[in-house]
C-alpha positions in Angstrom: 58.2 -17.4 -38.5 57.6 -13.8 -40.4 58.0 -10.2 -39.1 56.2 -7.8 -40.6 57.1 -4.4 -40.3 55.0 -1.1 -40.9 57.2 2.3 -40.8 56.3 5.6 -39.7 56.7 7.8 -36.8 55.5 7.4 -33.3 52.9 10.7 -32.0 49.9 11.8 -32.5 51.5 15.0 -34.5 52.4 12.2 -37.5 49.0 10.2 -37.3 47.2 10.8 -40.9 50.8 11.7 -42.9 51.9 10.4 -45.9 54.9 9.0 -44.2 52.5 6.5 -41.8 51.0 4.9 -44.3 53.2 1.7 -43.3 51.7 2.0 -39.5 47.8 2.3 -41.1 48.7 -0.8 -43.3 49.9 -2.7 -40.4 46.6 -1.6 -38.3 44.7 -2.8 -41.0 46.4 -6.3 -41.0 46.1 -6.8 -37.0 42.8 -6.0 -37.2 41.9 -8.3 -40.4 44.0 -11.1 -39.1 43.3 -11.0 -35.1 46.7 -10.3 -34.3 47.2 -10.0 -30.2 48.7 -7.0 -29.0 50.1 -4.6 -29.4 52.7 -4.6 -26.8 56.1 -2.3 -26.4 59.2 -4.7 -27.2 62.2 -4.2 -28.8 61.4 -0.6 -29.4 58.5 -1.5 -31.2 55.1 -2.1 -31.1 54.6 -5.6 -31.3 52.0 -8.1 -31.3 52.0 -12.2 -32.5 49.6 -14.3 -34.5 48.8 -16.9 -37.2 48.0 -16.3 -40.4 47.1 -19.4 -41.9 49.6 -22.1 -40.3 52.3 -19.2 -40.4 53.1 -17.7 -36.9 53.5 -13.7 -37.5 55.1 -11.1 -35.8 54.3 -7.6 -36.3 55.6 -4.6 -35.3 55.4 -1.0 -35.4 59.0 0.8 -35.0 58.9 3.6 -32.3 62.1 4.6 -33.0 61.2 7.3 -35.4 61.4 7.0 -38.9 65.3 7.2 -39.5 66.3 4.3 -37.0 63.9 1.8 -37.6 66.7 -0.5 -38.4 67.6 -0.7 -34.7 64.2 -2.3 -33.6 64.0 -4.4 -36.8 67.1 -6.0 -36.0 66.7 -6.2 -32.4 63.9 -8.4 -33.6 65.3 -10.5 -35.8 68.1 -11.2 -33.6 65.8 -12.4 -31.0 63.8 -14.5 -32.9 66.2 -15.8 -35.7 64.4 -14.0 -38.8 65.7 -14.9 -41.6 65.3 -11.5 -43.4 65.7 -13.1 -47.1 62.7 -15.1 -46.6 61.0 -14.1 -43.5 61.0 -10.4 -43.5 58.3 -8.3 -45.0 58.4 -4.2 -44.7 55.5 -1.8 -45.7 56.6 1.7 -46.4 55.3 4.9 -48.2 56.8 5.9 -51.6 57.0 9.0 -53.2 57.9 8.1 -56.4 54.5 6.0 -57.0 51.2 8.4 -57.3 48.9 7.4 -55.0 47.2 4.5 -54.2 49.7 2.4 -56.2 50.8 -0.7 -55.0 54.3 -2.4 -55.9 55.7 -5.1 -54.3 59.7 -6.1 -54.8 61.6 -8.7 -53.1 64.6 -6.8 -53.1 66.2 -3.3 -53.8 67.9 -0.1 -52.5 66.4 2.4 -50.4 65.3 4.9 -52.9 65.8 7.8 -50.6 63.6 6.2 -47.7 65.1 6.8 -44.6 63.4 4.1 -42.9 64.2 1.4 -45.4 68.2 2.9 -46.0 68.3 1.8 -41.5 66.7 -1.0 -42.2 69.3 -2.4 -44.8 72.2 -0.5 -43.0 71.6 -2.7 -39.7 70.3 -5.7 -41.6 73.5 -5.2 -44.1 71.1 -6.7 -46.8 68.9 -5.2 -49.3 67.4 -8.7 -49.8 64.0 -8.6 -47.9 60.5 -8.2 -49.4 59.1 -4.7 -49.0 55.7 -3.3 -50.3 55.6 0.1 -51.4 52.2 2.3 -50.9 52.1 5.3 -53.3 51.7 8.7 -51.8 52.7 11.0 -54.7 55.7 13.5 -54.8 56.0 16.6 -53.7 54.7 19.9 -55.1 57.4 21.6 -57.1 59.6 24.1 -54.9 58.0 22.0 -51.6 60.4 20.6 -49.3 60.1 16.6 -49.6 60.0 16.1 -45.6 57.4 18.7 -45.4 55.3 16.6 -48.5 56.1 13.2 -46.4 55.2 14.4 -42.8 51.9 16.3 -44.1 48.7 14.8 -43.7 47.3 13.5 -46.4 45.0 15.4 -48.5 41.1 14.5 -48.2 41.4 13.8 -52.4 43.6 11.3 -51.4 42.1 9.5 -48.5 40.0 6.8 -50.0 42.6 5.7 -53.0 45.5 5.7 -50.4 43.1 4.0 -47.9 42.1 1.4 -49.9 46.0 0.9 -50.9 46.3 0.4 -47.1 43.8 -2.4 -47.2 45.4 -3.8 -50.2 49.1 -3.9 -48.6 47.4 -5.8 -45.8 46.3 -8.6 -47.9 49.2 -8.5 -50.1 51.2 -8.7 -46.4 49.1 -12.0 -45.9 49.2 -13.0 -49.4 53.0 -13.3 -49.2 53.1 -15.4 -46.3 50.8 -18.2 -47.5 51.2 -17.9 -51.0 54.6 -16.5 -51.4 56.5 -13.3 -53.2 55.7 -14.1 -56.9 51.7 -15.0 -56.4 51.8 -11.4 -54.3 53.8 -9.6 -56.9 51.4 -11.2 -59.7 47.9 -10.2 -57.9 48.7 -7.1 -56.0 51.3 -4.9 -57.8 49.3 -1.8 -59.5 49.0 -2.4 -63.4 47.2 0.5 -64.2 49.6 2.4 -66.0 50.0 -1.1 -67.8 46.7 -0.6 -69.2 46.8 2.8 -70.0 49.5 2.5 -72.1 47.7 -0.3 -74.0 44.4 1.7 -74.4 46.7 4.1 -76.0 48.2 2.0 -78.3 44.9 0.9 -79.0 43.5 4.3 -79.8 46.7 4.9 -81.7 46.1 1.6 -84.1 42.4 2.6 -84.3 43.7 5.9 -85.7 46.1 4.6 -88.0 43.4 2.6 -89.7 41.4 4.9 -90.2 
């Protein structure tokens, strides 16, 4: 059984904010995979279903971001989930450009309070996380104001597409494993850009 968690904050005032892209991605997954629910259990909105032959639980903690670990730990304990093998967490990331997707099998919280809470309550950093880039804050702006701010119109399309890709990536992890999902979904635009720049430099050198 897999537990797929989308991170965010409950309440209308947080809808459409950068910090809630994990909720958005989970909503995409629930719709695509026709997962039942959601019902309020374990201080989270949860639904059950199947992805391929694997049973899954989809959960959105209702604890607010910095207490996400409380809900995740309750679900993990009740269903005897192995975090290293069966937990997938989807979150926003201010260190990635808007729309960039990164999948990792372990790692620190990187300053993200939701991930930090989950790590503290589970006692491990070894669980798969899918990070959706929302871009860094503007100079002089408070980080909290940035992540709790609405996604600007010019970024809605690219971040919306990233949420859909994150849902696809979560399903791929369940059916095919994290390594295959990383190869398939980790954004490679920066690498391609650098390769193109290198080619241009080599061409210039030849001239």
